[in-house]
C-alpha positions in Angstrom: 113.0 114.8 81.9 111.9 114.5 85.6 109.7 111.5 84.6 112.6 109.7 83.0 114.8 110.2 86.1 112.0 109.1 88.4 111.5 105.9 86.4 115.3 105.2 86.5 115.5 105.7 90.2 112.5 103.5 90.7 114.1 100.7 88.7 117.4 101.0 90.7 115.5 101.0 94.0 113.5 97.9 93.0 116.8 96.1 92.2 118.3 97.0 95.5 115.1 96.0 97.5 115.0 92.5 95.8 118.3 91.7 97.6 117.8 93.5 100.9 115.1 92.8 103.5 115.0 93.7 107.1 114.1 91.0 109.7 113.3 91.2 113.4 116.9 90.2 114.2 118.5 92.5 111.6 116.2 95.4 110.6 116.9 97.5 107.5 118.3 101.1 107.7 116.7 102.9 104.8 118.1 106.2 103.7 116.2 108.9 101.7 118.1 111.9 100.4 116.4 115.0 99.0 117.8 118.3 97.8 117.3 119.9 101.3 117.9 117.1 103.8 118.6 113.4 104.6 116.3 111.0 106.4 116.9 107.6 107.9 114.5 104.9 109.2 115.1 101.5 110.8 112.4 99.2 109.5 111.3 95.7 110.4 110.0 94.4 107.0 108.5 91.2 108.6 106.1 93.2 110.8 106.0 96.2 108.5 106.8 98.8 111.2 109.3 101.6 111.6 111.4 101.0 114.8 113.4 104.3 114.8 113.7 107.4 112.6 115.9 110.5 112.4 116.3 113.4 110.0 118.0 116.7 109.5 115.0 118.3 111.1 115.8 116.6 114.4 119.2 118.4 114.6 117.7 121.7 115.6 118.6 125.0 113.9 121.3 123.4 111.7 119.3 122.3 108.7 120.3 121.6 105.1 122.1 118.8 103.3 125.7 118.9 104.4 128.2 116.2 105.1 128.3 117.2 108.8 124.5 117.1 109.1 124.5 113.7 107.4 127.0 112.3 109.8 125.0 113.7 112.8 121.8 112.1 111.5 123.7 108.8 111.3 124.8 109.2 114.9 121.2 110.2 116.0 119.7 107.1 114.3 122.3 104.9 116.0 121.6 106.4 119.3 117.8 105.8 118.9 118.4 102.3 117.6 120.6 101.3 120.5 118.0 102.7 122.9 115.5 100.3 121.2 117.9 97.4 121.6 119.0 97.2 117.9 122.7 96.9 117.1 122.9 94.8 113.9 121.3 96.2 110.8 121.2 95.9 107.0 122.0 99.1 105.2 119.6 100.1 102.4 121.1 102.9 100.4 117.8 103.1 98.4 119.5 103.2 95.0 121.7 106.2 95.8 125.4 105.9 95.1 127.5 105.1 98.2 129.4 108.4 98.4 129.0 111.9 99.7 126.1 112.3 102.1 124.9 108.7 102.1 128.4 107.5 103.0 128.6 110.2 105.7 125.4 109.0 107.2 126.6 105.3 107.2 129.9 106.3 108.8 128.0 108.3 111.5 125.8 105.3 112.2 128.9 103.1 112.5 130.5 105.6 114.9 127.3 105.6 116.9 127.6 101.8 117.4 125.6 100.2 114.7 127.1 97.1 113.0 126.5 96.5 109.2 
């Protein structure tokens, strides 16, 4: 069963990535969600480099996948992006549904000052 789900997620992710690409002017904010945490990267696809990254592990002792932690990761990635001079991004939900923790991360990033 895990193989079937993995293939399905891969197809969904490929469909999203066909339409979304990060440029130097508007890099891509990519989200990865696991059972234990949430991770975010700002990627310039033209150069193929990660410009900023944040995860639940950066928050300190408060680890785990919760709505509050997801929002804080969004604020942390926004803070790091603004320090790098990035304010406009393209949001890549990576095939995940836009609700719950993914939505909380996006709202946290918007609160932090990112525009998408």
